[in-house]
N, C-alpha and C positions, 0 to 999 in steps of 0.2 A: 504493501500499500504506499501509497506517496506520500510523504510528508505533510502535517496537519497544516503548514503553513502556506504550502503549495495547493493544497486543495482548496484552503481559504480564498487564496488569489483567484483559483480558477470560478468560484461561484461567485465572486464580487465581480470579475470581469464579464460575467454572464448577466449580472444584474444591469451592469451599465452598459453593454451593449443592447439590452432592451430598453432600458431608459432612451437611449440615445436613437432608436428607432423609432421611438414614439415622438421624440423632438423634433426629427427629421422629415416627419409626416406633415408638419406645417412651417417649412423650413423658412418661408418670408415672416412668421410670426415669431420665430425663434429669431432671427436675426434682428427684428426689430426690439424684442424684448432684450437681447443682449447688449444691443446699443444703448438703449435706455438706462439699463443696469449701469452701463461702462460711463454714461455720462453723469448719473446721480452720483455714482460712487466718487468721480472726480470731483465733482462740486462739492460734496459731503469733506473729502479731504483735505480740500482748500480751505473752507471754512474751519474744519478741525483745527488745522495747523496753525492758521491765521488767529484764533481766538486762544489757542495755547501757548503761542510763541509770545503775544502781546500781554498775558495776563500775569499779574505780579507775582502769584503764587499757585501751587496746585490745589486742587480741591481737596477738601477736607476728607477725614477718615469716613465719616458717617456719610457722607456725600456718595464718596465711591461705592460705599456698602449699600447703600439705598439703589445705586446704578445697577450693580450686579444682581441684588434681589428683583430688579425688574428684568433685567435679560435672562434670569433663571425661569422666572414664571413664563417668560414666552419660550424658552426651551422645553419646560415642562408639557406647557399645551400642545406644542409640536410634535414630542415624543410619543405622547398618548394618543393622538389623531395617526400617526405614522406607525403605530405598534398594532393598533386596530387593523390597520391596513394590510400591513405586511404580512401579520402572523393569521390572520382571520378571514380577510377578505379576498388576497389574492388567492389562495388555495391552491399553491403549488408544492408544498410540501410532500404529498404523496409521490410526486414526479421527483424530487431531489432525494428524497430518502431512497428510493428505487433504484437511482444511479448509483455507480460504483465509487461513491464518494462518503466520507466520513460523515455522519449526521450530526457530530459536534463542529465539524467544519461548516455546516448550513447554518445552524444557529449562531455560530460566530459571527459568520458573515452577515447576516441578520442584524445583530446587535450592532457591527461596524457600521452597518448602514443607518441604522438609527443615531448612533453618536454622530455621524457624519451630517444627517438632516437636521437634528438638534442644532449643532453648529453653526450650519449654513442658515439657519433660519433666521439670526440676527447678525449676521456678516456684514448685511449693507449698513445696518447701526453702528456694530460695535468697532469694526476694523478700522473707520476714520478715529473715530474716537482714541483707540490705543494709539495709532499711528501719531496723530495730535499730541497726546501724552509724552510719546519718545522725543518728538520733535522738540516740546516745550520745556520739559522737566527732567529730561535723562534717560539714559539707556536702561535705567534699573526698572522702567516701566515695562521693558519686555517681557518682565514675568507674567504680563497681561495674556499673552499669548498662551501661556501654559495653563493659566485659570480658566480661559475662555474652554480649551479642549477638556478640562477636568470637570467645571461644571457641566459642560455636554455630556460627559459621562454619567454623573450623576443624575442629570434632569433623565436620561434614556434609562437608567437602570430604575429610578423611580416609576417612569412612565410605565414602563414593562411591568412591573410589579402591581401596580394600581390596577394596569388595564388585564392582566389576567386575573386578578382578583374580581373585577366587575363582570368579565366574561363568564367567570364561575356561577357567580349569582344571579346576571340578568341576561345572558345570551350575547354572541357578538353584535348583533344588531342593536340591540338596547344599549350596549356597552358604548357604542361608536356613537351613539345619540348623547349618552351622558357624560361622554369624554367632551364634545364638542359644547355642551351646556356648560360645563366645568370651566373649559377653557374662556368662553364667552365672560362668566362670571369673575373668574380670576382678571381677565384684561380691564374688565370694567372697575372692579376693587382696586387696582393698582392705580386706574386713572382718576376715580373719585378719591382715593386717598391723597393722592396730589395736590387734585384741586380744593380738598374738603376745607383747609385755612382759609380760602376765598370765599366760599360759599357761605360760610358759618356766620361771617361777622367778626368785628373786632373784639365783642366781649368773649367770643368762644373759641377765637384764633389760638390763644397760648396753650388752652388744653387740648386742642387738636395737634399742634406741632409737637407738645410732649409725647401725646400718643403715638405719633407717627414715628418720632425720634425712638421710641422704645422699641417700637415694632422692627424699625431697621437696624438697630443695635442689637442684633440677634448674634451668637457666637459664629453661626455658618457665614452670614454676610461681612462680618468683620475679619474672618479669616481669609475670605475670597478677597478682599481690598486689601490686607497686607501682603497677600501673594501676590497681587496685581503690582505693587509696589516692589516687588523682588525678593519679598523674603524668602531664601530656600527653605528653612525651617518648615514654614508655612505650607510653601508649594511641596514638599516631600510629603507632609502630611496629608494634603489634600490628595495626592496622586495616590497615596497607599489606600486612602479610604475609598477612592475610586475604583480602583482596581478591586479590590475587594465586594465592593458592592456590585460591579459588573459581574465577577465570577459568581456572586448567589443568585443574581438574576438568570444566568445563563444555567445554573443548575435547576432553576425554577422551570426554565423553559424546556429543558431535557426532561423535566419529570411531566410536563404539560403536553408534549407532544411526542417523545420516545418512549413513554409507559403507559401509553393506552387511554390518556385523558383527554382525548379529543371531544367527549361529550361536554367538555365545557363550553361549546360553541353553541349550546342549546340550553333551553331551561329544562329542569327535570319535569317530567309529567306527573300532576298530582293523582293520587291513587283515589281519593276520596272527592268527588265532585258533590258541590250542592245543586239538587235538582230544582230546575225551574219551570213554570208552567209556562207555555208557550201558547199567546192568543194569536189564532191565526183570523179572526175576524174583525178586525180593524180597517179604518179609513186608509187608503194607501200614503196620504200626505203624513198622516200621523204614525205610519209605522217606517217613514222615510226618514221623517226628523229623529226618531228617535236611532234608527240605524246609524245614520250619519253622526248624531252626538255621540253614540257610543265609540264609532272609529275615531273620533276628534280626540276623544279622553283617554283613548289606549295607543295611540300611533306614537311610536317612539321618536319619530323623526320631526314632530311639529317643535318642541322645544328648541331643538338646534336650529330651526329656521326663523323662529317668531321671538325668540327672547334676545337675541341683540337688537332686533329692532325697538324693542321696548328699553333696554338698557340705555340707548342713545338719548332718551328722552330726560335720564335723570338728571344730568347736571344743570339744565334748563331748569327743571322744578327745585331743585335744591337752590338754585338763584331767587327764584320765586317765593321759597319759604322765609328769607329773611324779610321779605314786604308783606306776604299774605297769612304766615303763620299757619295755623290749621285749615284755613279756608284754601291751601294749596290742592287739599283733595279734591275741592271742585273740579280744575281743570285736569287735575290727574284723572279723574273719573271719565271724563270726556275722553281724552286720549287713549286710555286703556279701552273704551269701549269702541271708538273708531278705529284703531289701529287692529286691535285683535280681531274684531268682526268680519274686517276686509280680508286679513289672511286667512282666517278660519273659512270663510266662505270660497276663498280660491281653492284651498285644499278640499273641501268638499264637492266642488264642482270640477275644477283641472285636473283632481286627485281620483277620480270617480274610475274604477276599474272597468266598467260594463256597460260605456255609453251605447256601445253598438246594441246591446240587449234591449236597453232603455227606449231606442230608437226603434227598433223593431215591435215593441209592446204597443198594446192600445194605451197605454196609460198616457195622461195628457203632459206633456213634456214641462208645460209651465207650471203647473202643480208641483210636479216633483223639483222643478229650480226654486219654486217659493218654499218648498220643505226644507232644502238644501240652505237657503238662506236664512231659515229660522235657526237650523241646527248651528250655523254659525256665529249667530247672534246670540245664542242661549247663554254660553259661557262667560262671555265678555260682559253683557248685561248684567250676569250674576255679580262679576267681580266690582261693576260699578257699581251695582246697588249697594254691596258690602262696604264700599269706600264712602258712599253717601250715608251710610246708617252711621259710619263712625264721626263724618260731618254732623250729624245731626244730633247725637250725642255730645259733640262737644261745644252744642249751644247754637246752631246755624241750621234749624230744620228748614228754613224757607230756601235759604242757599241750596241744601241738600237735596228737595224736589225739585228745583229749577236745574241744577245740575243733571239729575237723574234724566228730566224730559231731554234736555239739549244731548246726553250720551246716547239715548235710544234714536234720536233723530239722525246723528252723524253714523251710528252703528247701522242704523237701514239703510242710509245712503250709501257708505261704504262696501256693504255687503250687497246691495243691488248693482253696483259699479260690476263686481266680479263674477255675479251669474249671469248678466247679459251677454256676455262675449265669451263661451267657454272655448279654451284649447286643451284637449286633454295632454297631460304630461307621460311619456312613454317610460317603461321601466326596464333598468338594465341588471340582470340577476335579480337580487334581493333589494336593492336600493332604488328608489326612483330619482330620476333627475330632479333637482332642484326647480320647484315651481317658478315659472317666470310670469312677472306682471308686465304691463304693457305701460308705457310712459303716459299716456293719456288717462287710463284709470287710477294710477298712481298718483299723479297730480291732482286729478278730481277729488280723488277722497283725502290726501294731504291738506288741500283746500278748505274741504268742508270740516275737517277736523279740526284745522289752525281756527277757522271763524267761531267753531262751536267752543274750543278751550279759550278762546279769548274773550266771549263773552261770559263764561262762566267765571274767568280771572277778575274783569271787571265788575261783575256781581260780587264776588267775595272782596274786591277792595272799596265797595262802597261807590263805585261810578255808575250809576243809572243808566245816564244817557248814552255813554260809550259802550255799555252791556247791551243797552236795545238796539243800537245799529249794529254791533256784531251778530247779535241773536236776529236781527232782519237779514242781513246778509247770507247767514247760515241757514235760514228759512229758504231764502231765494234760491240758494244753491242747491238744498234737497229738492226743491220744487223743479228746478231746472233740469235735475239729474232724472227724476221722473218723467218729465214732459220730454224731453230730449234722448235718452238713452233708451232704446227700446231691445227687447230680446232677440236676438240674432241666433239664426240657425250655428247648429253644431259646427265647429271647425277641426277637422282632423289634422294629426300631428303630421308636419312635413317627412 
């Protein structure tokens, strides 16, 4: 048998060739992306070197620790996503293990690819910073390159271990969604943590800064910062810890894939199931509503598609909190209802698996679309009602009732835009393509939601005239959507 290192190189070479073939399939896009990356990298290097050369002193240890923590979060999210793809979605282990190659070489190649992917995920941001620190403050910052690789190894080991645990508990498909959701939450948490002192106001800013400093000044982040400054004792300790964690993770992979643990890719079947009575004599619209509502509640891909769009609204709402206080729940309820209803209605229509059967059936298609629209609005309106209930308990019952009405108006308008023009989304293997929204429908729904949230915000601030004008615009927009946007025939995918 050939040496393990040679076999490892063979597997990696094969993976690189497959990746290169995929890239060459769209060579013009590849050339454009590489050119754009080169331009951005050159500009980032010029900016970073200029800033560091003219800076009077290097960044503090806590600032560098926070930067390494930020890059570590990005690497961890990338490692978890890539681990799910490489280990459970590519499904080529049965071919690689049957080849005259050591299975351990295959697993080591996968781990090497994960480490490289984690490191490259932050290369465009981190490489100019390291080169700028070296140019401005000395060659001892070259230790940051070793810290970069070691942190990528730590992130890959942690990501694989966490992914294996999730797959054993949830199955590969739901684990992928959970990983994407956690990645979005981590990114939003880092962003909101950085912006929190500015959002909370002068009286809360010292407390927020002390809390952020305590979080950043953890032993791992400080060790990474010291290693980045060239402390060789810290670099050796980090290197030993990284190799130990990678070895332990490779051992977990060998147990999962070499000792018959492939059943972790699916959830265990329950032996005792509760019996439910099935009601067959119900109206078609009611059955369709409950069917789509159940699918929306249990579809594991929805959170990863919808949660980031909600997280993007949080910074603006945090800024409103300093002015409106508890009344911020009013525009928040409108935004939640409008945004989620549009997304859920898109899933219920474009994500439908059997439009061909629906078109062939004698059932009226308009009634089915309206049932899907109601299913898409049910959960968002329930969340909006919960927020409005909290607002009423906070002493603003009139504002809560008005906000709930505006939320219903925005939810109905956004959902109608989605069911009026249906373009089914094709499925590849077990994962659907990401559902695409047209720019016109997206702009119309966002404009309706923006006017409704503005009206709720003005009412919460006590500006009744501006709130009335914004509400009139929202009602006019809703009426325009119903009058101008008609139900169109089903559009088959290209």
